[in-house]
C-alpha positions in Angstrom: 15.3 7.1 -5.2 15.0 3.4 -6.0 12.2 0.8 -5.4 12.0 -2.9 -5.1 8.9 -5.0 -5.4 8.8 -8.2 -3.3 5.7 -10.4 -3.9 4.9 -12.2 -0.6 2.5 -14.8 0.7 0.0 -17.2 -0.9 -1.6 -14.6 -3.1 1.6 -12.8 -3.9 0.8 -9.4 -2.4 3.4 -6.8 -3.4 5.5 -5.4 -0.6 7.7 -2.5 -1.7 11.0 -1.1 -0.4 11.5 2.5 -1.3 15.0 3.7 -0.6 17.8 6.2 -1.4 21.5 5.9 -2.1 22.3 6.2 1.6 20.1 3.2 2.3 17.3 5.0 4.1 14.2 2.9 3.4 10.4 2.9 3.7 8.6 -0.5 3.8 5.2 -0.4 2.2 2.6 -3.1 2.8 4.6 -6.0 4.4 1.9 -8.5 3.9 3.5 -11.9 4.8 6.8 -13.8 5.1 8.3 -11.4 7.6 11.6 -13.3 8.0 12.1 -13.3 4.3 11.5 -9.6 4.0 13.7 -8.8 7.0 16.6 -10.9 5.6 16.3 -9.1 2.3 16.4 -5.7 4.0 19.5 -6.8 5.9 21.2 -8.2 2.8 20.7 -5.0 1.0 22.1 -3.0 3.8 19.0 -0.9 4.1 17.9 1.2 7.1 14.1 1.1 7.5 12.5 4.3 8.9 8.8 3.4 8.8 6.1 1.1 7.5 3.4 2.6 5.3 0.2 0.8 4.8 -2.1 1.5 1.9 -4.9 -0.3 3.7 -5.4 -3.0 6.3 -6.6 -6.1 4.5 -4.9 -9.3 5.9 -2.7 -9.8 2.9 -1.1 -6.4 3.3 -0.5 -6.6 7.1 0.7 -10.1 7.9 4.3 -9.2 8.5 3.8 -5.8 10.0 4.8 -6.8 13.6 7.9 -8.8 12.5 9.2 -6.0 10.5 8.3 -3.3 13.0 9.9 -5.2 15.9 13.0 -6.2 14.0 13.8 -2.6 13.0 12.0 -0.7 15.8 10.1 1.5 13.4 6.5 3.0 13.5 3.5 2.1 11.4 1.3 4.6 9.5 -2.3 3.8 8.5 -5.4 5.8 7.8 -7.6 6.3 10.8 -10.6 4.7 9.1 -8.9 1.4 9.4 -7.0 1.7 12.7 -9.2 -1.1 14.2 -8.7 -3.4 11.3 -5.1 -4.3 12.4 -6.5 -6.0 15.5 -9.7 -7.5 14.0 -9.7 -10.6 11.8 -13.3 -9.9 11.0 -12.5 -6.5 9.5 -9.2 -7.3 7.9 -10.7 -10.3 6.2 -8.5 -13.1 7.5 -11.5 -14.8 9.1 -12.7 -15.6 5.6 -9.6 -17.6 4.8 -10.3 -20.5 7.1 -6.7 -20.2 8.5 -5.2 -18.7 11.6 -6.4 -15.1 12.2 -3.9 -12.4 11.0 -3.4 -9.6 13.4 -1.0 -6.7 14.0 -0.6 -4.3 16.9 -2.1 -0.8 16.6 -0.3 1.7 14.4 1.8 4.5 15.9 0.6 7.1 13.4 -2.9 7.6 12.1 -3.5 9.5 8.8 -6.7 11.5 9.1 -6.6 13.6 5.9 -4.6 14.2 2.7 -1.3 15.6 3.6 2.4 15.8 2.8 4.1 13.1 4.8 7.8 13.7 5.7 9.8 10.7 7.1 13.5 11.3 7.1 14.5 12.3 3.6 11.2 11.1 2.1 8.4 13.5 1.3 5.3 11.8 -0.1 1.8 13.1 -0.7 -0.9 11.0 0.9 -3.9 10.6 -1.4 -7.2 9.3 0.0 -8.4 6.7 -2.4 -11.2 4.8 -0.7 -13.5 2.3 -2.4 -11.6 -0.9 -2.2 -11.7 -0.3 1.5 -12.8 2.8 3.5 -9.3 3.8 4.6 -7.4 3.0 1.4 -4.7 5.6 0.6 -2.1 6.0 -2.1 1.4 7.4 -1.6 2.7 9.7 -4.3 6.4 10.7 -4.7 6.5 13.5 -7.1 10.3 13.6 -7.6 10.3 10.0 -8.6 7.1 10.1 -10.7 5.6 7.2 -8.9 2.6 6.3 -6.8 2.0 3.3 -4.5 -1.6 2.6 -5.2 -2.3 -0.4 -3.0 -5.4 -2.2 -4.3 -7.1 0.8 -5.8 -5.6 0.5 -9.3 -3.9 -2.3 -11.1 -2.5 -2.9 -14.5 -5.7 -3.3 -16.6 -7.9 -3.7 -13.5 -9.2 -2.1 -10.3 -9.6 -3.3 -6.8 -12.5 -5.5 -5.7 -15.3 -3.9 -3.8 -17.2 -6.8 -2.4 -15.4 -6.9 1.0 -16.3 -4.9 4.2 -16.6 -1.2 3.5 -16.1 -1.6 -0.3 -17.9 0.8 -2.6 -17.5 0.5 -6.4 -18.8 3.9 -7.3 -16.5 5.5 -4.7 -13.5 3.5 -6.0 -14.1 4.7 -9.5 -14.4 8.3 -8.2 -11.2 8.0 -6.2 -9.3 6.6 -9.2 -10.4 9.4 -11.6 -10.1 12.3 -9.2 -6.9 11.3 -7.3 -4.9 8.9 -9.5 -5.7 9.7 -13.1 -5.2 13.4 -12.3 -1.5 12.7 -11.7 1.0 13.3 -14.5 0.5 10.7 -17.3 4.1 9.5 -16.9 3.6 8.6 -13.3 4.5 5.0 -12.6 1.8 3.0 -10.7 3.1 0.5 -8.2 0.1 -1.7 -7.3 -0.6 -4.1 -4.5 -0.7 -7.0 -6.9 0.8 -7.7 -10.3 3.2 -5.6 -12.4 3.8 -1.9 -12.5 1.8 0.2 -15.0 1.5 4.0 -15.7 -1.3 6.5 -15.4 -1.1 7.0 -19.2 -1.6 3.3 -19.9 -4.5 3.0 -17.5 -6.2 6.1 -19.0 -5.9 4.6 -22.4 -6.4 0.8 -21.9 -8.1 0.0 -18.5 -11.5 -1.5 -19.4 -12.9 -0.6 -16.0 -12.2 3.1 -16.5 -12.8 3.8 -20.2 -16.0 5.6 -20.9 -16.5 6.9 -17.4 
């Protein structure tokens, strides 16, 4: 499996393409610039199968409908945030002073931790709330990587001052669900560069001493 990080929008939210040699592809957190993302997918000759959302903040969902409609694929999101796609108040876009950011409801709701099989992809859904109530991470064991959304960053953690945020819960999620993964696991975050579980265990100032 291969992956490509594509920072999009004014705050450079990371969208990811996760794909195999045959071109089957998952689109993770298409946050903005839908035409740019669709053109890249076309140029690479990829065949999207689904959109996976780590959570429903505005900067992670802005291109959902453009990508979904272009490739006729379903969207997966945790049930805790199913209403956030259609609510600028909940997804935070009302705070930006710009046009509200909306997306149509998701086709699939994640209600618990599970193994998610989409075509040739098998990922483990980890519930990692705290940054938002329905935040999830997607772990692909065979590739030694996890898409952590805005739970864990290189040297930092997600903010918890937005609707449904909870600092103590986020720290608990990171320690119990993410830092319990193998140390060599690559962490692909919602913002910034990749890191590893080992690096964050050793160097993240928000986690040391917990």
